[in-house]
N, C-alpha and C positions, 0 to 999 in steps of 0.2 A: 257587113256581112264579109268573113272570108273564102275560102272554096280553095280545092285545088281539082283542076279536074286533067285527062293524058291527054283530050282533044282542047287546044283553047279554041283557034279558032270554030267548030262545031261549039262550044260551049257560051262561046259570048253570042254567037249565034245568036240559038238561044234565048241566051238573059236578050236583049231585044226587044225577038217575038212578046217574051211572058212579060212586057214593059209594057208596051204595046198594047199589054189583050188587055191592061188592069192600067189602062187611064194614065200610062208614068208617063215621065218626061224624063230624060237624059238629058245630063247641063254639060254634063263634060263627061272623054273618053278617049282613053287609050286604048291600041293592044300594043307586042311587043314578042320578042317568038317563046322570051318566057312570060307571060301578062297583060294580062284583061286586067283595064279598073275602073268606073262609069262610078261620076255624080249621076241621083237619081234622085225626082223631085213627084213625088207619089202623093195621093190624097191622100190624110193623117188614117182615113175609116180603113184602106186595101194597102196599108203597109206593111200589117201581119201579114192577106190571101198572099199579096208576093215572095214578105219572106216567104214564106208554105207552096208556089210556081219551086219560088227561082233552084231549093235542092236536091229539083230532077236535076240540073243544067249539073254537077259535084262535088265532091266533097266537101261537105263545111268543115272550116276547122275552125273558126271562129265566131261570135257573133255576138254580139254587142246592142243592149238598145237604148239611146238614154235621154230623161226628158227634159227639159226647162217649161219651166215656170210661170208665165208674164201674166198672169193672174193682175200680181199687186201693179205689175209695171206698164200695163191696159189700166185698169182705175187707178191709178198717182197722173197717163199722159190722160185721158178722158178730162179729169179736174179742171189739169189745165188747164186744158184747148174751154171750158165753156170760161174758165176764169180773162183767159187772150178775146176772149171773141167776144164780150158782156166788155173791158177796157178799147176794145179796136168801135167798138158798136156807143159810148160815151167817150170818141175820140171823136168820130164823128159829133152825134152831138156842140160836144162845142165845137169845134170847126168852121160848124151849119150859124149859132154865131159872135163868132168873133167876126170882129171888127177892122182891127190891127193888124195892119202886114206882121208887123214882126210879130206878135202872137201866131196866124195865119202860118206863116213859119212854122217856124218850132213845137204848132199842132202837129203841120204835115208830118213833117219830121219824124216826130215821136210817133203818127202814125203810121209812118212805111217802116215801122225797125218792129212794132207791133205784128206789120200785116207781112215780111216776113215771119218770123214768129213763126208766125199761124201756119204755113206756106211750111216750115219746116216742120210744127209740128202734124201735120197734116200726115206729112208723107212718112213721117219716124210708125203714123200713127197703122195708115196701109204697110206698110211695109210690117208689123206688128203682125196684120188679120193676113195673112198673106204667107207666116209659119206658121204660124197657129192650122191655116187650115191641108199649110200645105208641110209631107213628114223628107225628107232626108233620108236617104242610104245611098253608104256608099261603098261601092260593090271590088274587090277582092276578087278571083279570080287567079291562082296559079298554075304552071307548068308541075306536073305531076310526070317525072321524069321515072323511068320503068333504068334502074342498070344494068349493066350491057353482066359479056362471062366475066373477065374480072372485073367489076365490083361488085359482083356476088361474090368469087371468092376473100374480096379484103373484106365483104360487110361476113360475111360464114367467118375468116380467119378471127376479125375483129373477138366477133360470141368464145371462140372457143379459146383464142388470149384470155376474155374474159372471166370463165369458165376456171382457168388452171391459173390465174392472181388470187380470186379471191373465193377460199373456200363457202358461203351462207350465198 
């Protein structure tokens, strides 16, 4: 969401208050003389109302919403997790029946690899759940500068020049 405002400091403070009111979290922000930028994590259900509330902070010049459908990836990961857990359980059963040191070492090595894969997959699953529950909003508020007297003359002169040179 890109906005412009004459009072950048005031607009940034208002946006921070609105973010807090919508149970959202600013994960990063920066304020310069000409721009305030923030990355906001907001519960997915509160995104539309937060965006509507932020419209009171300044004039919206651009707004874009996009969604990623992670349903297929989530189901694939669930199936892979189920299969890895079954493999881990079979390896544990084999380990309990193994009697040769060589077999025990091979099974433990494979069990360690499978457990590492499981841990990584569970971390990805947790990350996916978080992404589904939370939306990311990138907010940018630019300072709206008013032209001074010379800027007004230049702006007017450009309009007159255009009208004199182009008939339509």
